[in-house]
Every structure is written in C-alpha cells, then in structure tokens.
Biopython code that builds the backbone (N, CA, C, O; Angstrom):
import numpy as np
from Bio.PDB.StructureBuilder import StructureBuilder

atoms = [
    (1, "MET", "N", (104.867, 102.318, 112.285)),
    (1, "MET", "CA", (105.783, 101.719, 111.398)),
    (1, "MET", "C", (105.357, 100.274, 111.051)),
    (1, "MET", "O", (105.976, 99.644, 110.192)),
    (2, "SER", "N", (104.332, 99.758, 111.695)),
    (2, "SER", "CA", (103.937, 98.437, 111.376)),
    (2, "SER", "C", (103.560, 98.216, 109.918)),
    (2, "SER", "O", (103.671, 97.098, 109.415)),
    (3, "SER", "N", (103.122, 99.255, 109.241)),
    (3, "SER", "CA", (102.677, 99.138, 107.842)),
    (3, "SER", "C", (103.763, 99.623, 106.903)),
    (3, "SER", "O", (103.423, 99.904, 105.754)),
    (4, "HIS", "N", (105.008, 99.749, 107.255)),
    (4, "HIS", "CA", (106.077, 100.135, 106.383)),
    (4, "HIS", "C", (106.967, 98.983, 106.027)),
    (4, "HIS", "O", (107.073, 97.988, 106.744)),
    (5, "GLU", "N", (107.632, 99.162, 104.840)),
    (5, "GLU", "CA", (108.603, 98.221, 104.435)),
    (5, "GLU", "C", (109.720, 98.087, 105.456)),
    (5, "GLU", "O", (110.103, 99.087, 106.063)),
    (6, "PRO", "N", (110.222, 96.970, 105.657)),
    (6, "PRO", "CA", (110.082, 95.738, 104.939)),
    (6, "PRO", "C", (108.957, 94.860, 105.321)),
    (6, "PRO", "O", (108.932, 93.671, 105.003)),
    (7, "PHE", "N", (107.945, 95.491, 106.062)),
    (7, "PHE", "CA", (106.783, 94.759, 106.499)),
    (7, "PHE", "C", (107.112, 93.626, 107.443)),
    (7, "PHE", "O", (106.431, 92.601, 107.442)),
    (8, "LYS", "N", (108.112, 93.789, 108.222)),
    (8, "LYS", "CA", (108.529, 92.718, 109.251)),
    (8, "LYS", "C", (108.312, 93.182, 110.679)),
    (8, "LYS", "O", (108.382, 92.364, 111.596)),
    (9, "PHE", "N", (108.053, 94.460, 110.904)),
    (9, "PHE", "CA", (107.932, 94.979, 112.255)),
    (9, "PHE", "C", (106.852, 94.295, 113.085)),
    (9, "PHE", "O", (107.049, 93.947, 114.249)),
    (10, "ALA", "N", (105.651, 94.111, 112.407)),
    (10, "ALA", "CA", (104.573, 93.487, 113.133)),
    (10, "ALA", "C", (104.802, 92.042, 113.463)),
    (10, "ALA", "O", (104.140, 91.509, 114.353)),
    (11, "LEU", "N", (105.726, 91.374, 112.774)),
    (11, "LEU", "CA", (105.931, 90.034, 113.067)),
    (11, "LEU", "C", (106.460, 89.777, 114.491)),
    (11, "LEU", "O", (106.361, 88.665, 115.010)),
    (12, "ARG", "N", (107.002, 90.788, 115.085)),
    (12, "ARG", "CA", (107.472, 90.679, 116.443)),
    (12, "ARG", "C", (106.353, 90.460, 117.488)),
    (12, "ARG", "O", (106.569, 89.947, 118.586)),
    (13, "TYR", "N", (105.140, 90.888, 117.066)),
    (13, "TYR", "CA", (104.086, 90.798, 118.068)),
    (13, "TYR", "C", (102.688, 90.402, 117.466)),
    (13, "TYR", "O", (101.660, 90.383, 118.144)),
    (14, "TYR", "N", (102.743, 90.101, 116.181)),
    (14, "TYR", "CA", (101.362, 89.663, 115.498)),
    (14, "TYR", "C", (101.747, 88.817, 114.338)),
    (14, "TYR", "O", (102.650, 89.108, 113.554)),
    (15, "LYS", "N", (100.950, 87.669, 114.272)),
    (15, "LYS", "CA", (101.055, 86.817, 113.092)),
    (15, "LYS", "C", (99.691, 86.358, 112.819)),
    (15, "LYS", "O", (99.035, 85.810, 113.705)),
    (16, "ASN", "N", (99.186, 86.567, 111.539)),
    (16, "ASN", "CA", (97.914, 86.073, 111.140)),
    (16, "ASN", "C", (98.126, 84.802, 110.325)),
    (16, "ASN", "O", (98.706, 84.842, 109.240)),
    (17, "LYS", "N", (97.676, 83.728, 110.826)),
    (17, "LYS", "CA", (97.907, 82.380, 110.252)),
    (17, "LYS", "C", (97.320, 82.269, 108.874)),
    (17, "LYS", "O", (97.748, 81.408, 108.105)),
    (18, "HIS", "N", (96.328, 83.126, 108.509)),
    (18, "HIS", "CA", (95.688, 82.996, 107.225)),
    (18, "HIS", "C", (96.601, 83.289, 106.010)),
    (18, "HIS", "O", (96.285, 82.936, 104.874)),
    (19, "TYR", "N", (97.764, 83.958, 106.301)),
    (19, "TYR", "CA", (98.705, 84.260, 105.238)),
    (19, "TYR", "C", (99.929, 83.406, 105.268)),
    (19, "TYR", "O", (100.818, 83.605, 104.440)),
    (20, "ALA", "N", (100.030, 82.478, 106.162)),
    (20, "ALA", "CA", (101.201, 81.606, 106.297)),
    (20, "ALA", "C", (101.562, 80.840, 105.008)),
    (20, "ALA", "O", (102.737, 80.570, 104.760)),
    (21, "ASP", "N", (100.592, 80.502, 104.219)),
    (21, "ASP", "CA", (100.895, 79.696, 103.050)),
    (21, "ASP", "C", (101.343, 80.520, 101.816)),
    (21, "ASP", "O", (101.593, 79.954, 100.751)),
    (22, "ILE", "N", (101.443, 81.846, 101.968)),
    (22, "ILE", "CA", (101.919, 82.732, 100.859)),
    (22, "ILE", "C", (103.428, 82.576, 100.789)),
    (22, "ILE", "O", (104.136, 82.940, 101.728)),
    (23, "ARG", "N", (103.934, 82.026, 99.661)),
    (23, "ARG", "CA", (105.421, 81.784, 99.576)),
    (23, "ARG", "C", (106.305, 83.065, 99.484)),
    (23, "ARG", "O", (107.400, 83.105, 100.044)),
    (24, "GLU", "N", (105.845, 84.028, 98.822)),
    (24, "GLU", "CA", (106.607, 85.211, 98.557)),
    (24, "GLU", "C", (106.618, 86.064, 99.800)),
    (24, "GLU", "O", (105.596, 86.619, 100.203)),
    (25, "GLY", "N", (107.834, 86.166, 100.425)),
    (25, "GLY", "CA", (107.926, 86.747, 101.747)),
    (25, "GLY", "C", (107.388, 88.234, 101.872)),
    (25, "GLY", "O", (106.657, 88.565, 102.806)),
    (26, "LEU", "N", (107.769, 89.062, 100.932)),
    (26, "LEU", "CA", (107.285, 90.436, 100.979)),
    (26, "LEU", "C", (105.839, 90.483, 100.953)),
    (26, "LEU", "O", (105.264, 91.232, 101.742)),
    (27, "THR", "N", (105.162, 89.745, 100.111)),
    (27, "THR", "CA", (103.708, 89.773, 99.949)),
    (27, "THR", "C", (103.089, 89.223, 101.245)),
    (27, "THR", "O", (102.174, 89.837, 101.794)),
    (28, "ARG", "N", (103.569, 88.095, 101.729)),
    (28, "ARG", "CA", (103.057, 87.529, 102.994)),
    (28, "ARG", "C", (103.144, 88.520, 104.155)),
    (28, "ARG", "O", (102.194, 88.692, 104.918)),
    (29, "ASN", "N", (104.336, 89.181, 104.272)),
    (29, "ASN", "CA", (104.528, 90.175, 105.391)),
    (29, "ASN", "C", (103.659, 91.378, 105.178)),
    (29, "ASN", "O", (103.085, 91.912, 106.127)),
    (30, "TYR", "N", (103.549, 91.827, 103.898)),
    (30, "TYR", "CA", (102.557, 92.925, 103.686)),
    (30, "TYR", "C", (101.193, 92.636, 104.125)),
    (30, "TYR", "O", (100.585, 93.453, 104.816)),
    (31, "PHE", "N", (100.656, 91.480, 103.752)),
    (31, "PHE", "CA", (99.254, 91.157, 104.171)),
    (31, "PHE", "C", (99.218, 90.968, 105.722)),
    (31, "PHE", "O", (98.218, 91.357, 106.324)),
    (32, "ASN", "N", (100.199, 90.425, 106.365)),
    (32, "ASN", "CA", (100.164, 90.341, 107.788)),
    (32, "ASN", "C", (100.188, 91.702, 108.428)),
    (32, "ASN", "O", (99.444, 91.963, 109.373)),
    (33, "SER", "N", (101.020, 92.558, 107.933)),
    (33, "SER", "CA", (101.175, 93.855, 108.506)),
    (33, "SER", "C", (99.812, 94.664, 108.374)),
    (33, "SER", "O", (99.336, 95.298, 109.316)),
    (34, "MET", "N", (99.267, 94.586, 107.194)),
    (34, "MET", "CA", (97.979, 95.327, 106.948)),
    (34, "MET", "C", (96.885, 94.679, 107.803)),
    (34, "MET", "O", (95.989, 95.386, 108.262)),
    (35, "SER", "N", (96.919, 93.463, 108.016)),
    (35, "SER", "CA", (95.936, 92.763, 108.942)),
    (35, "SER", "C", (96.094, 93.253, 110.398)),
    (35, "SER", "O", (95.117, 93.442, 111.121)),
    (36, "TYR", "N", (97.300, 93.438, 110.773)),
    (36, "TYR", "CA", (97.578, 93.964, 112.108)),
    (36, "TYR", "C", (97.042, 95.467, 112.239)),
    (36, "TYR", "O", (96.389, 95.839, 113.213)),
    (37, "VAL", "N", (97.372, 96.271, 111.195)),
    (37, "VAL", "CA", (96.869, 97.616, 111.185)),
    (37, "VAL", "C", (95.388, 97.696, 111.236)),
    (37, "VAL", "O", (94.827, 98.499, 111.982)),
    (38, "ASP", "N", (94.705, 96.835, 110.415)),
    (38, "ASP", "CA", (93.229, 96.808, 110.398)),
    (38, "ASP", "C", (92.720, 96.468, 111.819)),
    (38, "ASP", "O", (91.748, 97.058, 112.289)),
    (39, "LYS", "N", (93.365, 95.543, 112.470)),
    (39, "LYS", "CA", (92.927, 95.109, 113.805)),
    (39, "LYS", "C", (93.009, 96.209, 114.801)),
    (39, "LYS", "O", (92.074, 96.435, 115.570)),
    (40, "VAL", "N", (94.164, 96.930, 114.802)),
    (40, "VAL", "CA", (94.413, 98.036, 115.733)),
    (40, "VAL", "C", (93.467, 99.171, 115.478)),
    (40, "VAL", "O", (92.912, 99.734, 116.422)),
    (41, "LEU", "N", (93.265, 99.526, 114.226)),
    (41, "LEU", "CA", (92.293, 100.545, 113.856)),
    (41, "LEU", "C", (90.873, 100.183, 114.300)),
    (41, "LEU", "O", (90.150, 101.048, 114.795)),
    (42, "GLU", "N", (90.482, 98.989, 114.143)),
    (42, "GLU", "CA", (89.165, 98.592, 114.549)),
    (42, "GLU", "C", (89.036, 98.749, 116.075)),
    (42, "GLU", "O", (87.999, 99.231, 116.531)),
    (43, "GLU", "N", (90.017, 98.375, 116.869)),
    (43, "GLU", "CA", (89.976, 98.527, 118.267)),
    (43, "GLU", "C", (89.921, 100.059, 118.635)),
    (43, "GLU", "O", (89.137, 100.495, 119.478)),
    (44, "PHE", "N", (90.775, 100.805, 117.969)),
    (44, "PHE", "CA", (90.820, 102.236, 118.360)),
    (44, "PHE", "C", (89.434, 102.973, 117.959)),
    (44, "PHE", "O", (88.857, 103.723, 118.746)),
    (45, "ILE", "N", (88.993, 102.707, 116.751)),
    (45, "ILE", "CA", (87.698, 103.305, 116.384)),
    (45, "ILE", "C", (86.563, 102.884, 117.265)),
    (45, "ILE", "O", (85.728, 103.711, 117.630)),
    (46, "SER", "N", (86.503, 101.631, 117.616)),
    (46, "SER", "CA", (85.448, 101.117, 118.458)),
    (46, "SER", "C", (85.532, 101.809, 119.879)),
    (46, "SER", "O", (84.516, 102.169, 120.474)),
    (47, "PHE", "N", (86.768, 101.966, 120.365)),
    (47, "PHE", "CA", (86.946, 102.703, 121.644)),
    (47, "PHE", "C", (86.455, 104.144, 121.595)),
    (47, "PHE", "O", (85.718, 104.604, 122.466)),
    (48, "VAL", "N", (86.890, 104.843, 120.542)),
    (48, "VAL", "CA", (86.410, 106.203, 120.431)),
    (48, "VAL", "C", (84.993, 106.405, 120.309)),
    (48, "VAL", "O", (84.422, 107.275, 120.967)),
    (49, "LYS", "N", (84.347, 105.590, 119.439)),
    (49, "LYS", "CA", (82.921, 105.631, 119.287)),
    (49, "LYS", "C", (82.160, 105.311, 120.533)),
    (49, "LYS", "O", (81.127, 105.916, 120.820)),
    (50, "LYS", "N", (82.687, 104.319, 121.306)),
    (50, "LYS", "CA", (82.007, 103.915, 122.523)),
    (50, "LYS", "C", (82.263, 104.824, 123.699)),
    (50, "LYS", "O", (81.320, 105.200, 124.395)),
    (51, "ASP", "N", (83.459, 105.175, 123.934)),
    (51, "ASP", "CA", (83.877, 105.846, 125.226)),
    (51, "ASP", "C", (84.016, 107.376, 125.063)),
    (51, "ASP", "O", (83.911, 108.098, 126.055)),
    (52, "ILE", "N", (84.248, 107.883, 123.848)),
    (52, "ILE", "CA", (84.530, 109.323, 123.744)),
    (52, "ILE", "C", (83.310, 109.983, 122.946)),
    (52, "ILE", "O", (82.687, 110.934, 123.417)),
    (53, "GLY", "N", (83.033, 109.446, 121.785)),
    (53, "GLY", "CA", (82.016, 109.994, 120.974)),
    (53, "GLY", "C", (82.208, 111.442, 120.497)),
    (53, "GLY", "O", (83.168, 112.105, 120.889)),
    (54, "ASN", "N", (81.327, 111.907, 119.686)),
    (54, "ASN", "CA", (81.293, 113.292, 119.165)),
    (54, "ASN", "C", (82.747, 113.676, 118.664)),
    (54, "ASN", "O", (83.278, 114.748, 118.952)),
    (55, "THR", "N", (83.308, 112.741, 117.923)),
    (55, "THR", "CA", (84.703, 112.914, 117.495)),
    (55, "THR", "C", (84.779, 112.604, 115.993)),
    (55, "THR", "O", (84.096, 111.710, 115.494)),
    (56, "TYR", "N", (85.624, 113.364, 115.288)),
    (56, "TYR", "CA", (85.959, 113.008, 113.860)),
    (56, "TYR", "C", (87.285, 112.372, 113.863)),
    (56, "TYR", "O", (88.205, 112.892, 114.494)),
    (57, "ILE", "N", (87.443, 111.292, 113.206)),
    (57, "ILE", "CA", (88.683, 110.563, 112.990)),
    (57, "ILE", "C", (89.064, 110.610, 111.550)),
    (57, "ILE", "O", (88.297, 110.218, 110.670)),
    (58, "PHE", "N", (90.294, 111.109, 111.304)),
    (58, "PHE", "CA", (90.820, 111.135, 109.975)),
    (58, "PHE", "C", (91.971, 110.162, 109.823)),
    (58, "PHE", "O", (92.922, 110.189, 110.604)),
    (59, "ILE", "N", (91.893, 109.347, 108.871)),
    (59, "ILE", "CA", (92.958, 108.334, 108.689)),
    (59, "ILE", "C", (93.383, 108.510, 107.216)),
    (59, "ILE", "O", (92.586, 108.411, 106.284)),
    (60, "TRP", "N", (94.766, 108.791, 107.067)),
    (60, "TRP", "CA", (95.224, 109.014, 105.686)),
    (60, "TRP", "C", (96.632, 108.342, 105.498)),
    (60, "TRP", "O", (97.366, 108.062, 106.445)),
    (61, "GLY", "N", (96.901, 108.134, 104.312)),
    (61, "GLY", "CA", (98.251, 107.676, 103.929)),
    (61, "GLY", "C", (99.049, 108.752, 103.315)),
    (61, "GLY", "O", (98.499, 109.657, 102.687)),
    (62, "ASP", "N", (100.380, 108.684, 103.480)),
    (62, "ASP", "CA", (101.148, 109.763, 102.912)),
    (62, "ASP", "C", (101.852, 109.315, 101.614)),
    (62, "ASP", "O", (102.432, 110.134, 100.901)),
    (63, "HIS", "N", (101.791, 107.989, 101.316)),
    (63, "HIS", "CA", (102.392, 107.501, 100.053)),
    (63, "HIS", "C", (101.906, 106.073, 99.819)),
    (63, "HIS", "O", (101.411, 105.409, 100.729)),
    (64, "SER", "N", (102.054, 105.638, 98.629)),
    (64, "SER", "CA", (101.636, 104.280, 98.218)),
    (64, "SER", "C", (102.873, 103.348, 98.624)),
    (64, "SER", "O", (104.022, 103.782, 98.695)),
    (65, "PRO", "N", (102.526, 102.058, 98.875)),
    (65, "PRO", "CA", (103.586, 101.116, 99.167)),
    (65, "PRO", "C", (104.514, 100.945, 97.910)),
    (65, "PRO", "O", (104.074, 101.041, 96.764)),
    (66, "ALA", "N", (105.779, 100.695, 98.196)),
    (66, "ALA", "CA", (106.712, 100.618, 97.084)),
    (66, "ALA", "C", (106.599, 99.293, 96.420)),
    (66, "ALA", "O", (107.321, 99.053, 95.452)),
    (67, "ILE", "N", (105.746, 98.410, 96.865)),
    (67, "ILE", "CA", (105.569, 97.187, 96.216)),
    (67, "ILE", "C", (104.481, 97.247, 94.988)),
    (67, "ILE", "O", (104.108, 96.239, 94.389)),
    (68, "GLY", "N", (104.072, 98.442, 94.729)),
    (68, "GLY", "CA", (103.151, 98.709, 93.639)),
    (68, "GLY", "C", (102.186, 99.753, 94.165)),
    (68, "GLY", "O", (102.110, 99.972, 95.374)),
    (69, "GLY", "N", (101.465, 100.385, 93.297)),
    (69, "GLY", "CA", (100.518, 101.356, 93.745)),
    (69, "GLY", "C", (100.782, 102.745, 93.115)),
    (69, "GLY", "O", (99.844, 103.516, 92.913)),
    (70, "SER", "N", (102.005, 103.050, 92.817)),
    (70, "SER", "CA", (102.186, 104.305, 92.043)),
    (70, "SER", "C", (102.089, 104.052, 90.584)),
    (70, "SER", "O", (102.364, 102.939, 90.137)),
    (71, "TYR", "N", (101.725, 104.996, 89.847)),
    (71, "TYR", "CA", (101.547, 104.844, 88.388)),
    (71, "TYR", "C", (101.832, 106.159, 87.699)),
    (71, "TYR", "O", (101.935, 107.211, 88.330)),
    (72, "LEU", "N", (101.963, 106.067, 86.332)),
    (72, "LEU", "CA", (102.285, 107.294, 85.601)),
    (72, "LEU", "C", (101.030, 107.718, 84.974)),
    (72, "LEU", "O", (100.250, 106.932, 84.435)),
    (73, "PHE", "N", (100.845, 109.087, 85.068)),
    (73, "PHE", "CA", (99.621, 109.723, 84.482)),
    (73, "PHE", "C", (100.154, 110.986, 83.797)),
    (73, "PHE", "O", (100.669, 111.896, 84.447)),
    (74, "LYS", "N", (100.021, 111.013, 82.520)),
    (74, "LYS", "CA", (100.496, 112.220, 81.728)),
    (74, "LYS", "C", (101.966, 112.591, 82.108)),
    (74, "LYS", "O", (102.305, 113.759, 82.296)),
    (75, "LYS", "N", (102.819, 111.525, 82.209)),
    (75, "LYS", "CA", (104.232, 111.725, 82.457)),
    (75, "LYS", "C", (104.574, 112.183, 83.860)),
    (75, "LYS", "O", (105.724, 112.497, 84.169)),
    (76, "LEU", "N", (103.540, 112.214, 84.715)),
    (76, "LEU", "CA", (103.762, 112.628, 86.082)),
    (76, "LEU", "C", (103.537, 111.365, 86.970)),
    (76, "LEU", "O", (102.644, 110.555, 86.721)),
    (77, "GLN", "N", (104.334, 111.254, 87.942)),
    (77, "GLN", "CA", (104.216, 110.058, 88.820)),
    (77, "GLN", "C", (103.088, 110.444, 89.861)),
    (77, "GLN", "O", (103.140, 111.494, 90.500)),
    (78, "SER", "N", (102.148, 109.597, 89.977)),
    (78, "SER", "CA", (101.036, 109.732, 90.917)),
    (78, "SER", "C", (101.030, 108.621, 91.903)),
    (78, "SER", "O", (101.630, 107.570, 91.675)),
    (79, "GLN", "N", (100.349, 108.839, 93.016)),
    (79, "GLN", "CA", (100.219, 107.758, 94.005)),
    (79, "GLN", "C", (98.798, 107.772, 94.491)),
    (79, "GLN", "O", (98.198, 108.830, 94.680)),
    (80, "ALA", "N", (98.257, 106.572, 94.694)),
    (80, "ALA", "CA", (96.950, 106.457, 95.254)),
    (80, "ALA", "C", (97.116, 106.229, 96.754)),
    (80, "ALA", "O", (97.705, 105.235, 97.178)),
    (81, "VAL", "N", (96.594, 107.154, 97.548)),
    (81, "VAL", "CA", (96.689, 107.001, 99.024)),
    (81, "VAL", "C", (95.262, 107.125, 99.609)),
    (81, "VAL", "O", (94.404, 107.809, 99.051)),
    (82, "PRO", "N", (95.044, 106.454, 100.729)),
    (82, "PRO", "CA", (93.718, 106.417, 101.265)),
    (82, "PRO", "C", (93.452, 107.678, 102.123)),
    (82, "PRO", "O", (94.350, 108.314, 102.675)),
    (83, "LEU", "N", (92.151, 107.975, 102.183)),
    (83, "LEU", "CA", (91.753, 109.002, 103.198)),
    (83, "LEU", "C", (90.328, 108.538, 103.701)),
    (83, "LEU", "O", (89.364, 108.505, 102.936)),
    (84, "PHE", "N", (90.257, 108.200, 104.964)),
    (84, "PHE", "CA", (89.008, 107.819, 105.546)),
    (84, "PHE", "C", (88.651, 108.879, 106.585)),
    (84, "PHE", "O", (89.494, 109.292, 107.382)),
    (85, "ILE", "N", (87.369, 109.319, 106.565)),
    (85, "ILE", "CA", (86.844, 110.253, 107.497)),
    (85, "ILE", "C", (85.704, 109.486, 108.208)),
    (85, "ILE", "O", (84.786, 108.988, 107.556)),
    (86, "ILE", "N", (85.772, 109.402, 109.506)),
    (86, "ILE", "CA", (84.853, 108.644, 110.323)),
    (86, "ILE", "C", (84.194, 109.655, 111.325)),
    (86, "ILE", "O", (84.873, 110.300, 112.124)),
    (87, "THR", "N", (82.864, 109.750, 111.236)),
    (87, "THR", "CA", (82.135, 110.685, 112.092)),
    (87, "THR", "C", (81.313, 110.029, 113.087)),
    (87, "THR", "O", (80.644, 110.699, 113.874)),
]
sb = StructureBuilder()
sb.init_structure("model")
sb.init_model(0)
sb.init_chain("A")
sb.init_seg("    ")
for serial, (resi, resn, name, xyz) in enumerate(atoms, 1):
    if name == "N":
        sb.init_residue(resn, " ", resi, " ")
    sb.init_atom(name, np.array(xyz, "f"), 0.0, 1.0, " ", f" {name:<3s}", serial, name[0])
structure = sb.get_structure()
C-alpha cells in the first residue's frame, strides 16, 4: 500500500529529503512513496540474487496512478502499467 493514494502511508516510516522542497503535497508524497518502493525492491532483489539465486522475479502494476497515466486511445480508456521480469 506504500505506493497507493493518497501516497501518505510511507510517510509513517520513510522520508526522502530530496523531495522536501516540492510544494504540491500529492506530487511530493508520490515521489517519496515511489522512492521508498524503489529502495525496498532494491533490497529484496539484491537479497534474492545473493542468497537464493536461480529465481525469476516478476513485478507488475495493476493500474496507473490516478494522478495521471491513463489516456484515451480510439475512445477506449487505456492504462500504462509496468512489467519487470528479472532473471
């Protein structure tokens, strides 16, 4: 849930000072939350690669953030979501 709106959950346990000067709260909290997710994923992937090995890791998103990212294509709503496959 750290990467979900209202992007305030991570503030309870993580703050990245690099985003402190962003005035708009939702944007600041979004960047802070994604920074936290990146940090945790880096730690997890490093652990798996070092201590477990021979593993496939799939990371995907199920929807775009509501702050932008969905768009109209031929009158259909589309969303850009990530899929990372790490071997």
